[in-house]
C-alpha positions in Angstrom: 0.1 0.0 0.0 1.3 3.4 -0.9 2.1 6.0 1.8 -1.0 8.0 0.7 -3.0 4.8 0.5 -2.1 3.8 4.0 -2.9 7.4 5.4 -6.3 7.3 3.9 -7.0 3.9 5.1 -5.8 4.9 8.8 -7.9 8.1 8.5 -11.0 6.3 7.5 -10.4 3.8 10.4 -9.8 6.6 12.9 -13.0 8.3 11.7 -15.0 5.1 12.2 -13.8 4.6 15.8 -14.3 8.4 16.6 -18.0 8.0 15.2 -18.6 5.0 17.6 -16.9 6.9 20.5 -19.2 9.8 19.8 -22.4 7.7 19.7 -21.5 6.4 23.1 -21.0 9.9 24.6 -24.4 10.9 22.9 -26.2 8.1 24.4 -24.6 8.8 28.0 -25.6 12.4 27.7 -29.2 11.6 26.5 -29.4 9.2 29.6 -28.2 11.6 32.0 -30.4 14.4 30.7 -33.3 12.2 31.2 -32.4 11.1 34.6 -31.7 14.8 35.6 -35.2 15.8 34.2 -36.6 12.9 36.4 -35.0 14.0 39.5 -35.9 17.7 39.0 -39.6 16.7 38.6 -39.6 14.3 41.5 -40.4 11.1 39.5 -38.7 7.8 39.8 -35.6 7.2 38.1 -35.4 3.9 36.5 -32.1 2.5 35.3 -32.1 1.5 31.7 -30.7 -1.3 29.9 -28.6 -0.4 26.8 -30.6 0.4 23.7 -33.9 1.7 25.5 -35.4 5.1 25.3 -37.5 5.6 28.3 -35.8 6.9 31.6 -38.7 7.6 34.1 -41.7 5.7 35.6 -44.7 7.7 34.6 
């Protein structure tokens, strides 16, 4: 693989890894936001398994 080809391959791989990391951070922030809203409203905070979208007991 040429030097340029290797750099492109490495950059694409790094980009994919960064996108996965970003998705994890987005999910963590979303969950914390839902938990914070529930706590401020005085509702029950229910821990969520990964991949679900409801955070409060309504």
